[in-house]
TORPA-4810 file (N, C-alpha, C, O; in nm, 3 decimals):
<nodes>
NODE_1_0.074_-0.101_0.024_0.006_0.015_0.009_0.106_0.152_0.013_0.205_0.143_0.085_X
NODE_2_0.087_0.263_-0.051_0.151_0.330_-0.090_0.111_0.420_0.019_0.017_0.418_0.099_X
NODE_3_0.227_0.514_-0.005_0.180_0.608_0.171_0.074_0.771_0.121_0.080_0.823_0.009_X
NODE_4_0.012_0.805_0.201_-0.058_0.920_0.108_0.050_1.076_0.208_0.099_1.107_0.317_X
NODE_5_0.037_1.106_0.111_0.125_1.247_0.120_0.126_1.271_0.259_0.241_1.302_0.289_X
NODE_6_0.065_1.272_0.339_0.044_1.295_0.480_0.160_1.231_0.554_0.252_1.289_0.612_X
NODE_7_0.137_1.095_0.542_0.250_1.012_0.566_0.382_1.032_0.495_0.467_0.970_0.558_X
NODE_8_0.426_1.082_0.410_0.488_1.127_0.344_0.569_1.236_0.455_0.670_1.223_0.523_X
NODE_9_0.496_1.322_0.442_0.570_1.464_0.493_0.590_1.432_0.656_0.675_1.489_0.724_X
NODE_10_0.505_1.338_0.706_0.544_1.297_0.832_0.693_1.236_0.818_0.787_1.272_0.890_X
NODE_11_0.701_1.154_0.734_0.852_1.096_0.776_0.950_1.163_0.718_1.071_1.148_0.736_X
NODE_12_0.884_1.252_0.636_1.023_1.315_0.605_1.095_1.416_0.729_1.212_1.423_0.766_X
NODE_13_1.011_1.466_0.760_1.042_1.531_0.992_1.144_1.394_1.022_1.259_1.433_1.041_X
NODE_14_1.136_1.313_1.027_1.198_1.200_1.094_1.369_1.212_1.057_1.464_1.167_1.121_X
NODE_15_1.367_1.273_0.957_1.516_1.266_0.947_1.586_1.403_0.970_1.654_1.437_0.874_X
NODE_16_1.585_1.477_1.059_1.650_1.565_1.120_1.611_1.701_1.047_1.685_1.798_1.030_X
NODE_17_1.510_1.689_1.018_1.443_1.813_0.970_1.372_1.886_1.080_1.336_1.813_1.172_X
NODE_18_1.336_2.049_1.095_1.258_2.092_1.196_1.096_2.104_1.206_1.024_2.099_1.305_X
NODE_19_1.061_2.122_1.053_0.942_2.126_1.022_0.913_2.213_0.918_1.002_2.290_0.879_X
NODE_20_0.769_2.215_0.850_0.689_2.302_0.742_0.670_2.397_0.792_0.644_2.419_0.910_X
NODE_21_0.688_2.504_0.661_0.610_2.650_0.669_0.551_2.594_0.529_0.547_2.491_0.462_X
NODE_22_0.490_2.791_0.530_0.366_2.763_0.430_0.493_2.912_0.391_0.561_2.966_0.478_X
NODE_23_0.494_2.939_0.282_0.601_3.040_0.233_0.533_3.064_0.133_0.487_2.972_0.066_X
NODE_24_0.508_3.226_0.097_0.441_3.260_-0.018_0.360_3.182_-0.101_0.362_3.203_-0.223_X
NODE_25_0.276_3.080_-0.046_0.177_3.027_-0.076_0.209_2.893_-0.076_0.114_2.815_-0.087_X
NODE_26_0.394_2.816_-0.061_0.440_2.686_-0.127_0.441_2.662_0.002_0.410_2.736_0.095_X
NODE_27_0.493_2.514_0.003_0.513_2.443_0.138_0.628_2.435_0.097_0.672_2.390_-0.009_X
NODE_28_0.704_2.503_0.226_0.887_2.449_0.266_0.892_2.403_0.399_0.828_2.421_0.502_X
NODE_29_1.066_2.287_0.333_1.081_2.274_0.465_1.225_2.351_0.508_1.322_2.386_0.440_X
NODE_30_1.185_2.363_0.690_1.314_2.387_0.720_1.396_2.304_0.824_1.373_2.257_0.935_X
NODE_31_1.548_2.307_0.702_1.643_2.250_0.850_1.722_2.279_0.871_1.762_2.380_0.813_X
NODE_32_1.800_2.219_0.964_1.937_2.258_1.042_2.023_2.332_1.009_2.029_2.328_0.887_X
NODE_33_2.105_2.410_1.055_2.185_2.492_0.972_2.167_2.664_1.063_2.061_2.700_1.114_X
NODE_34_2.295_2.745_1.062_2.293_2.867_1.089_2.328_2.971_1.055_2.423_3.031_1.104_X
NODE_35_2.236_3.022_0.937_2.075_3.073_0.984_1.994_2.923_0.922_2.073_2.848_0.863_X
NODE_36_1.866_2.879_0.929_1.805_2.776_0.919_1.829_2.713_0.750_1.879_2.787_0.666_X
NODE_37_1.811_2.652_0.734_1.797_2.580_0.570_1.651_2.602_0.510_1.569_2.558_0.592_X
NODE_38_1.598_2.647_0.412_1.472_2.680_0.414_1.444_2.558_0.218_1.486_2.606_0.112_X
NODE_39_1.402_2.476_0.219_1.375_2.377_0.087_1.266_2.376_0.031_1.185_2.307_0.092_X
NODE_40_1.220_2.431_-0.074_1.067_2.458_-0.106_1.001_2.318_-0.163_1.062_2.258_-0.252_X
NODE_41_0.863_2.261_-0.109_0.885_2.130_-0.139_0.720_2.114_-0.194_0.614_2.105_-0.131_X
NODE_42_0.755_2.118_-0.359_0.641_2.186_-0.404_0.570_2.036_-0.506_0.532_2.036_-0.623_X
NODE_43_0.575_1.928_-0.410_0.445_1.808_-0.437_0.380_1.791_-0.332_0.322_1.684_-0.314_X
NODE_44_0.375_1.936_-0.203_0.287_1.948_-0.091_0.229_2.061_-0.111_0.267_2.122_-0.211_X
NODE_45_0.125_2.121_-0.027_0.009_2.171_-0.096_-0.034_2.204_0.101_0.012_2.150_0.202_X
NODE_46_-0.109_2.282_0.088_-0.177_2.330_0.232_-0.265_2.211_0.265_-0.254_2.152_0.373_X
NODE_47_-0.351_2.175_0.172_-0.400_2.046_0.179_-0.385_1.927_0.257_-0.462_1.870_0.335_X
NODE_48_-0.235_1.896_0.207_-0.200_1.821_0.285_-0.113_1.796_0.390_-0.066_1.695_0.443_X
NODE_49_-0.102_1.978_0.411_-0.068_1.991_0.578_-0.118_1.954_0.660_-0.080_1.893_0.760_X
NODE_50_-0.320_2.028_0.589_-0.413_2.009_0.709_-0.444_1.882_0.720_-0.485_1.846_0.831_X
NODE_51_-0.436_1.798_0.630_-0.453_1.631_0.654_-0.327_1.576_0.770_-0.341_1.511_0.874_X
NODE_52_-0.213_1.627_0.710_-0.138_1.537_0.829_-0.196_1.578_0.987_-0.186_1.494_1.077_X
NODE_53_-0.266_1.735_1.018_-0.242_1.763_1.121_-0.414_1.711_1.169_-0.460_1.716_1.282_X
NODE_54_-0.456_1.681_1.093_-0.594_1.660_1.125_-0.574_1.460_1.107_-0.679_1.410_1.148_X
NODE_55_-0.486_1.363_1.066_-0.472_1.278_1.138_-0.349_1.242_1.241_-0.304_1.128_1.256_X
NODE_56_-0.317_1.320_1.287_-0.244_1.368_1.408_-0.073_1.343_1.372_0.005_1.308_1.460_X
NODE_57_-0.043_1.361_1.270_0.088_1.286_1.186_0.168_1.429_1.235_0.276_1.420_1.292_X
NODE_58_0.098_1.582_1.204_0.184_1.686_1.238_0.132_1.739_1.354_0.058_1.664_1.417_X
NODE_59_0.156_1.882_1.410_0.116_1.959_1.494_0.139_2.116_1.453_0.234_2.148_1.381_X
NODE_60_0.078_2.179_1.488_0.090_2.313_1.422_0.138_2.391_1.541_0.076_2.368_1.645_X
NODE_61_0.229_2.472_1.546_0.256_2.530_1.627_0.339_2.744_1.578_0.393_2.795_1.480_X
NODE_62_0.308_2.778_1.677_0.372_2.895_1.644_0.512_2.935_1.708_0.517_2.932_1.831_X
NODE_63_0.651_2.980_1.623_0.790_3.043_1.617_0.765_3.178_1.629_0.658_3.232_1.601_X
NODE_64_0.849_3.225_1.665_0.841_3.368_1.650_1.005_3.390_1.649_1.095_3.322_1.699_X
NODE_65_1.007_3.540_1.555_1.189_3.481_1.476_1.190_3.630_1.537_1.079_3.676_1.563_X
NODE_66_1.338_3.737_1.571_1.359_3.842_1.653_1.476_3.861_1.528_1.564_3.779_1.506_X
NODE_67_1.456_3.984_1.455_1.539_4.036_1.427_1.657_4.121_1.502_1.663_4.099_1.623_X
NODE_68_1.746_4.207_1.456_1.869_4.276_1.501_1.770_4.360_1.550_1.849_4.454_1.563_X
NODE_69_1.671_4.405_1.586_1.657_4.545_1.647_1.512_4.491_1.708_1.413_4.563_1.713_X
NODE_70_1.514_4.383_1.743_1.411_4.332_1.867_1.260_4.275_1.778_1.161_4.221_1.827_X
NODE_71_1.286_4.307_1.640_1.138_4.357_1.590_1.090_4.155_1.609_1.169_4.066_1.577_X
NODE_72_0.976_4.132_1.653_0.986_3.985_1.628_0.826_3.963_1.531_0.723_4.029_1.531_X
NODE_73_0.860_3.862_1.471_0.760_3.796_1.359_0.733_3.673_1.430_0.830_3.613_1.476_X
NODE_74_0.564_3.605_1.454_0.566_3.535_1.437_0.540_3.467_1.328_0.550_3.536_1.226_X
NODE_75_0.492_3.295_1.304_0.463_3.265_1.184_0.403_3.102_1.265_0.414_3.066_1.383_X
NODE_76_0.358_3.051_1.181_0.338_2.913_1.187_0.387_2.795_1.114_0.376_2.780_0.992_X
NODE_77_0.453_2.696_1.214_0.566_2.524_1.161_0.492_2.413_1.181_0.436_2.396_1.290_X
NODE_78_0.486_2.359_1.122_0.442_2.231_1.134_0.519_2.108_1.217_0.612_2.085_1.141_X
NODE_79_0.523_2.078_1.254_0.622_1.977_1.394_0.534_1.853_1.361_0.413_1.846_1.338_X
NODE_80_0.656_1.736_1.368_0.612_1.594_1.397_0.503_1.599_1.499_0.488_1.703_1.562_X
NODE_81_0.424_1.494_1.523_0.338_1.540_1.637_0.372_1.442_1.784_0.296_1.424_1.880_X
NODE_82_0.547_1.372_1.756_0.599_1.349_1.806_0.664_1.347_1.951_0.672_1.280_2.054_X
NODE_83_0.723_1.519_1.861_0.788_1.612_1.930_0.714_1.695_2.041_0.624_1.775_2.015_X
NODE_84_0.763_1.666_2.171_0.715_1.713_2.336_0.661_1.888_2.315_0.706_1.987_2.257_X
NODE_85_0.592_1.870_2.362_0.514_2.002_2.351_0.650_2.100_2.481_0.633_2.219_2.509_X
</nodes>
């Protein structure tokens, strides 16, 4: 039986990736690095993210970035549901 896109997204996060974000209407993967690496994932869309959340494969969280002036920018990150809160 083939995996759904939601299952593939969850499996992709098991390989040392931090989460998925929606960036300018497209799905991107946040990877480790300083600064973070952001890699587009054109095979996924917001419907796939929502399905993964509904199936409890991913969990939506909000992160905040701060720039050098202290200005904060919140954004949603979809992380593995196995990551503890």
